[in-house]
DRENDO-1510 file (C-alpha; in Angstrom, 1 decimal, always signed):
<recs>
REC; n; res; u; v; w
REC; 1; MET; +147.9; +57.3; +66.3 .
REC; 2; THR; +146.4; +56.5; +69.6 .
REC; 3; GLU; +143.3; +58.2; +71.0 .
REC; 4; HIS; +145.5; +60.2; +73.5 .
REC; 5; ASN; +147.7; +61.5; +70.7 .
REC; 6; GLN; +144.8; +62.9; +68.6 .
REC; 7; PRO; +144.4; +66.7; +68.7 .
REC; 8; HIS; +141.5; +67.7; +71.0 .
REC; 9; ASN; +138.5; +69.1; +69.0 .
REC; 10; PRO; +136.6; +71.6; +71.2 .
REC; 11; TYR; +133.5; +71.3; +69.0 .
REC; 12; GLN; +133.4; +67.5; +69.1 .
REC; 13; PHE; +130.4; +67.6; +71.3 .
REC; 14; ILE; +128.3; +69.2; +68.5 .
REC; 15; VAL; +129.1; +66.6; +65.9 .
REC; 16; ASP; +129.1; +63.6; +68.3 .
REC; 17; ALA; +125.6; +62.2; +68.0 .
REC; 18; ASN; +126.2; +59.8; +70.9 .
REC; 19; HIS; +127.2; +62.7; +73.2 .
REC; 20; ALA; +124.6; +63.1; +75.9 .
REC; 21; LYS; +123.1; +66.5; +75.9 .
REC; 22; PRO; +123.2; +68.2; +79.3 .
REC; 23; ARG; +119.7; +68.4; +80.8 .
REC; 24; LEU; +118.6; +71.4; +82.7 .
REC; 25; GLY; +118.4; +70.5; +86.3 .
REC; 26; GLY; +119.7; +67.0; +85.6 .
REC; 27; ASN; +117.1; +64.5; +86.7 .
REC; 28; LEU; +114.9; +67.2; +88.3 .
REC; 29; GLY; +111.7; +66.2; +86.4 .
REC; 30; THR; +112.1; +62.5; +87.0 .
REC; 31; SER; +112.9; +62.1; +90.7 .
REC; 32; LYS; +110.3; +62.6; +93.4 .
REC; 33; GLN; +112.4; +65.4; +94.9 .
REC; 34; GLY; +112.7; +67.1; +91.5 .
REC; 35; ARG; +108.9; +67.0; +91.0 .
REC; 36; LEU; +108.4; +68.4; +94.4 .
REC; 37; PHE; +110.7; +71.3; +93.6 .
REC; 38; ILE; +108.8; +71.9; +90.3 .
REC; 39; VAL; +105.4; +71.9; +92.2 .
REC; 40; LEU; +106.7; +74.2; +94.9 .
REC; 41; GLY; +108.2; +76.6; +92.3 .
REC; 42; GLY; +104.8; +76.7; +90.6 .
REC; 43; VAL; +103.0; +77.4; +93.8 .
REC; 44; ILE; +105.4; +80.2; +94.7 .
REC; 45; VAL; +104.9; +81.8; +91.2 .
REC; 46; LEU; +101.1; +81.6; +91.6 .
REC; 47; LEU; +101.4; +83.2; +95.1 .
REC; 48; ILE; +103.5; +86.1; +93.8 .
REC; 49; ILE; +101.0; +86.6; +90.9 .
REC; 50; GLY; +98.1; +86.5; +93.5 .
REC; 51; ILE; +99.9; +89.1; +95.7 .
REC; 52; ILE; +100.5; +91.4; +92.8 .
REC; 53; VAL; +96.8; +91.2; +91.7 .
REC; 54; ALA; +95.5; +91.7; +95.2 .
REC; 55; THR; +97.8; +94.7; +95.7 .
REC; 56; LEU; +96.6; +96.3; +92.5 .
REC; 57; LEU; +92.9; +95.7; +93.5 .
REC; 58; SER; +93.6; +97.0; +97.0 .
REC; 59; SER; +95.3; +100.2; +95.6 .
REC; 60; ALA; +92.2; +100.9; +93.4 .
REC; 61; SER; +89.9; +100.3; +96.4 .
REC; 62; ASN; +92.1; +102.5; +98.7 .
REC; 63; ALA; +92.1; +105.3; +96.1 .
REC; 64; GLY; +88.2; +105.3; +96.3 .
REC; 65; ARG; +88.3; +105.3; +100.1 .
REC; 66; ASP; +90.9; +108.1; +100.1 .
REC; 67; GLU; +88.6; +110.2; +98.0 .
REC; 68; ILE; +85.7; +109.5; +100.3 .
REC; 69; LEU; +87.9; +110.5; +103.3 .
REC; 70; LYS; +88.7; +113.8; +101.5 .
REC; 71; ALA; +85.0; +114.4; +101.0 .
REC; 72; THR; +84.3; +113.9; +104.7 .
REC; 73; GLN; +87.1; +116.4; +105.5 .
REC; 74; LYS; +85.6; +118.9; +103.1 .
REC; 75; GLN; +82.2; +118.3; +104.6 .
REC; 76; THR; +83.6; +119.0; +108.1 .
REC; 77; GLU; +85.1; +122.3; +106.8 .
REC; 78; ILE; +81.9; +123.4; +105.1 .
REC; 79; ILE; +79.8; +122.5; +108.2 .
REC; 80; ARG; +82.2; +124.6; +110.3 .
REC; 81; ILE; +81.9; +127.6; +107.9 .
REC; 82; SER; +78.1; +127.2; +107.9 .
REC; 83; GLU; +78.1; +127.4; +111.7 .
REC; 84; ILE; +80.0; +130.7; +111.5 .
REC; 85; GLY; +77.3; +131.8; +109.1 .
REC; 86; LEU; +74.6; +130.8; +111.6 .
REC; 87; LYS; +76.2; +132.9; +114.3 .
REC; 88; LEU; +77.2; +136.0; +112.3 .
REC; 89; ALA; +74.8; +136.3; +109.3 .
REC; 90; LYS; +72.4; +139.2; +109.5 .
REC; 91; GLY; +70.2; +138.7; +106.4 .
REC; 92; SER; +67.7; +135.9; +105.8 .
REC; 93; SER; +69.4; +134.8; +102.6 .
REC; 94; ALA; +72.7; +134.1; +104.3 .
REC; 95; LYS; +71.1; +132.6; +107.4 .
REC; 96; ASN; +68.8; +130.3; +105.3 .
REC; 97; LEU; +71.8; +129.1; +103.2 .
REC; 98; ALA; +73.9; +128.5; +106.3 .
REC; 99; THR; +71.0; +126.4; +107.8 .
REC; 100; SER; +70.4; +124.4; +104.6 .
REC; 101; VAL; +74.1; +123.6; +104.1 .
REC; 102; ASN; +74.6; +122.7; +107.8 .
REC; 103; LEU; +71.7; +120.2; +107.9 .
REC; 104; SER; +72.5; +118.7; +104.4 .
REC; 105; LEU; +76.2; +118.2; +104.9 .
REC; 106; LYS; +75.8; +116.8; +108.4 .
REC; 107; SER; +73.4; +114.2; +107.0 .
REC; 108; ASP; +75.8; +113.5; +104.0 .
REC; 109; GLN; +78.7; +113.1; +106.4 .
REC; 110; THR; +76.9; +110.5; +108.5 .
REC; 111; THR; +76.4; +108.5; +105.3 .
REC; 112; LEU; +80.0; +108.7; +104.2 .
REC; 113; LEU; +81.4; +107.9; +107.6 .
REC; 114; ALA; +79.1; +104.8; +107.8 .
REC; 115; THR; +80.5; +103.8; +104.4 .
REC; 116; LEU; +84.1; +104.1; +105.6 .
REC; 117; LYS; +83.2; +102.2; +108.8 .
REC; 118; SER; +81.7; +99.4; +106.8 .
REC; 119; ASN; +85.1; +99.1; +105.0 .
REC; 120; ASP; +86.8; +98.9; +108.4 .
REC; 121; ILE; +88.1; +102.4; +108.2 .
REC; 122; LYS; +87.8; +104.5; +111.3 .
REC; 123; VAL; +88.0; +108.2; +110.9 .
REC; 124; SER; +88.9; +110.3; +114.0 .
REC; 125; ASP; +87.8; +113.9; +114.6 .
REC; 126; LYS; +91.4; +114.9; +114.2 .
REC; 127; GLN; +91.5; +113.4; +110.7 .
REC; 128; LEU; +88.2; +115.2; +109.8 .
REC; 129; ALA; +89.6; +118.5; +111.0 .
REC; 130; LEU; +92.5; +118.3; +108.6 .
REC; 131; GLY; +90.4; +120.1; +106.0 .
REC; 132; LYS; +90.3; +123.3; +108.0 .
REC; 133; ASN; +91.5; +126.4; +106.2 .
REC; 134; GLN; +92.5; +129.2; +108.4 .
REC; 135; LYS; +92.4; +131.7; +105.5 .
REC; 136; THR; +88.6; +131.3; +105.4 .
REC; 137; ASP; +88.4; +132.5; +109.0 .
REC; 138; THR; +90.6; +135.5; +108.2 .
REC; 139; LEU; +88.4; +136.3; +105.1 .
REC; 140; LEU; +85.2; +136.1; +107.1 .
REC; 141; THR; +86.5; +138.1; +110.0 .
REC; 142; SER; +87.6; +140.8; +107.6 .
REC; 143; ALA; +84.2; +140.7; +105.9 .
REC; 144; GLU; +82.4; +141.1; +109.2 .
REC; 145; GLN; +84.5; +144.1; +110.2 .
REC; 146; SER; +83.7; +145.8; +106.9 .
REC; 147; ASN; +80.0; +145.0; +107.1 .
REC; 148; LYS; +80.1; +142.6; +104.1 .
REC; 149; PHE; +79.8; +139.3; +106.0 .
REC; 150; ASP; +76.7; +138.0; +104.3 .
REC; 151; GLU; +77.9; +138.6; +100.8 .
REC; 152; VAL; +81.4; +137.2; +101.4 .
REC; 153; PHE; +79.9; +134.2; +103.4 .
REC; 154; ILE; +77.6; +133.2; +100.5 .
REC; 155; GLN; +80.4; +133.5; +97.9 .
REC; 156; THR; +82.8; +131.5; +100.2 .
REC; 157; ILE; +80.5; +128.7; +101.1 .
REC; 158; GLN; +79.2; +128.2; +97.6 .
REC; 159; ALA; +82.8; +128.1; +96.2 .
REC; 160; GLN; +83.6; +125.5; +98.9 .
REC; 161; LEU; +80.6; +123.5; +97.7 .
REC; 162; VAL; +81.8; +123.5; +94.1 .
REC; 163; ASP; +85.2; +122.2; +95.2 .
REC; 164; TYR; +83.4; +119.6; +97.4 .
REC; 165; GLN; +81.5; +118.5; +94.3 .
REC; 166; LYS; +84.8; +117.7; +92.5 .
REC; 167; THR; +85.9; +115.5; +95.3 .
REC; 168; LEU; +82.6; +113.7; +95.3 .
REC; 169; LYS; +82.9; +113.1; +91.5 .
REC; 170; ALA; +86.4; +111.7; +92.0 .
REC; 171; ALA; +85.2; +109.4; +94.7 .
REC; 172; TYR; +82.3; +108.3; +92.5 .
REC; 173; GLU; +84.6; +107.5; +89.6 .
REC; 174; LYS; +86.9; +105.4; +91.7 .
REC; 175; SER; +84.3; +103.5; +93.7 .
REC; 176; ASP; +83.2; +100.0; +92.6 .
REC; 177; SER; +80.2; +99.8; +94.9 .
REC; 178; LYS; +76.8; +100.5; +93.5 .
REC; 179; LYS; +75.5; +101.5; +96.9 .
REC; 180; VAL; +78.3; +104.0; +97.5 .
REC; 181; LYS; +78.0; +105.4; +93.9 .
REC; 182; THR; +74.3; +106.1; +94.6 .
REC; 183; ALA; +75.0; +107.9; +97.8 .
REC; 184; LEU; +77.8; +110.0; +96.2 .
REC; 185; GLN; +75.6; +110.9; +93.2 .
REC; 186; THR; +72.8; +112.1; +95.5 .
REC; 187; GLN; +75.3; +114.2; +97.6 .
REC; 188; TYR; +76.8; +115.6; +94.4 .
REC; 189; GLN; +73.4; +116.8; +93.3 .
REC; 190; THR; +72.6; +118.3; +96.7 .
REC; 191; ALA; +75.9; +120.2; +96.8 .
REC; 192; GLY; +75.2; +121.5; +93.3 .
REC; 193; LEU; +71.8; +122.8; +94.3 .
REC; 194; LEU; +73.2; +124.5; +97.3 .
REC; 195; ALA; +76.2; +125.9; +95.3 .
REC; 196; THR; +73.9; +127.5; +92.7 .
REC; 197; ALA; +71.0; +128.5; +95.0 .
REC; 198; LYS; +69.9; +132.1; +94.3 .
REC; 199; GLN; +69.9; +134.4; +97.3 .
</recs>
């Protein structure tokens, strides 16, 4: 029986020891062009890994900066409330608290804005004003009309300081800068003292 008349065995390639095994990519690894493709492929993979790692690090860093930005917005609102207290408070306790809060938070805000600036983040007055809460104005206006301004002002600003402390803590936990952490810790302590000051 001739070779052409033999039935075709589809599994012949498995048992045929002399059958050349197909190589992935042919002569990719032996030719100059093939080696160039392998090197370029490796470089591309490394670049992708580098971009992913950089993105993750940047996200963590941005999270810390976002918390600092939130803190500066809360500072702006508390400073604004303290200025209402400076104008409308009648008793020395409310006036003294308004003065202390105003001076302390203006100083703290200068520090945080400088931190953001050093990280190439510019914060506009419009951004800072985003923390404004109109309900606070309504509450204080109502308190003034009912002759309870001092009492309501003290409760309101101290509650705002406690909330501000939470933001400072979040920023502290997400920051990887020792200098920033030190500043945030100091500001956290100052806010705590003002929030619990006996009137």
